[in-house]
N, C-alpha and C positions, 0 to 999 in steps of 0.2 A: 174306397171305402175301410179296408186292413189299416190303410197309411192314417187317416182320420182316430181311428182308437186308437192305434199304437202309439200318436202323439197325445192323446185325451189320457195316456198311463203314467206319463213320468209327469210329474210336478215338481213346481219347485217354486220355494218361497225364503225370504226372509223374514226369521222370525225376530232376533234384536242383532240390533248392534251394540254393543259396548265396549270400553277401555275398561281391560281387565287388570292394566298393572301399567306406570309409565315411572321414568326417572331421572332427574335433570341434575347433575353435578357438574361442579366450576373446583377443579381442587388447587388450583393456580392464580384464583381470584385476588384480591384486586392485578397483584402485577402482569394479568395476562389484558389486560385492559389499556397497559402502558406501553406494550414490546406493539412492533409492527404487523400488521394484521396481515397473515399471507398465509394464510387456513389450508392446512392441507387434511383432506376427508376421507374417512375409511368407513365406507357402508356395507354395511349385513343383512342380510334378510334371513328368516326361519320360518315355517309355515308346522303346525302343528293339529292334527283332528283328532277331537273323542270322539265316539257312538257316544252318543245323553239315551234315547232310549230308540225304538223303533223307527227309524225315515229322520230322525232329528241328530244332529249332529251339532258340536262346537268345532267353529275353524279360529285358529288362534294365527294372526302375522304379526309373527315379533321383529320390530327394526330397530336398530342399532347404527347409532351414529356416534363416531370417534373423532374429533377434531382436535389438531394440535399445531400449533407455531412454532416452530423451530425445535423441536420434537419436544414441546412444552405443551400437556392438555390444557385444553382451553375449554371443551367442556366434551360431556359425552352424556348422550339422549338416547334411554331407550323405551317405546313403546309398544306394550302388547294389546292389540288392536282384535275385540273377537267380536264373531257373530255366532248367532244361532240359526241355523240353516235344514228347513225341512226338504230333502228330497225323497221321493217318490217313481219307483216307475225304471231306475236308469241301472242296466246292467255293470255285471264288473268294470268292464274295460271302458264305460263312460263318467263311473263313479270318480277313477283316477283325475279326470281333467277336471273335474266338477271340483272336486277336492281340492288340488293339487294348482289350480290355473284362476278359473272362475271364479267361485270364493274369494282366494286373495286379492282378487281382482279388486273387487266390491269393498275389499276392507280397505287396501292402499290409501285413498284420497282423507280417510277418516286419520288415519295414524300420519300421512304428511302434513295436514292440519295442524295437528296435535305438538308435532314436532316445531314446524316452523313456529305457533307459539310459545311453545315453553323457551327454544331460542331469541327469540324477542324479546320478551317478557325475562331473560336471563342476563339479558343487556349487549346481548351480541346482533350482528347484522342476520337480515332475515337470511333464512335457508330455503331455497326451492329447490326440493325433491323432482328430481325430473322423472315421466312415466316410467312403469317396470313392465317392461313384455314376461309376465306371467306363463302364458303359453312357450315361449323357448324358456323359460327358467322349468317348469315342468318334462318339456321334451328332454333336456339336457340330464334333468335327474333321472329320467326312465333309460337314457340311455349310459349311466354312469352305473345304475342298477343292473341291468342286463351286461355290462360287460364285469362285475363282480359279483355272480347271487353269491347269498347268503350273508351280504350286507343288509342292517338294517337301516343304515344313516350314510348322511354324505359329510366329508368333512370340509 
């Protein structure tokens, strides 16, 4: 019976999912369209959590993609996909994985779709991003934080 009460106390809900910011740049067009298309893709992820009020948090997933051909930037796309999440009844040990893995995992498909749409509308071949293992990234983040206490960010 205690287990049922404990599970009832934990609450999670998505309040809102939205695009907070997006950018698409093609600094070397139209010349890049005449070059041989052999892209090198640089993919970066970052998350940010902002408490809004009690049990309400904004989680922002920033995805940055830079594509180069022969050291010339074909395009740069950046999407900040955000969500407002209500979380209640989770202890401190549970909040880390919820904010650092579970919420970004919800946001990533939205960011992936926005990126694919921007790239295609920019005249480039479709860019399909592979799924991301946010559990592994969060575990890596925790491990790095334990090895370097006193640092608040990971480069």
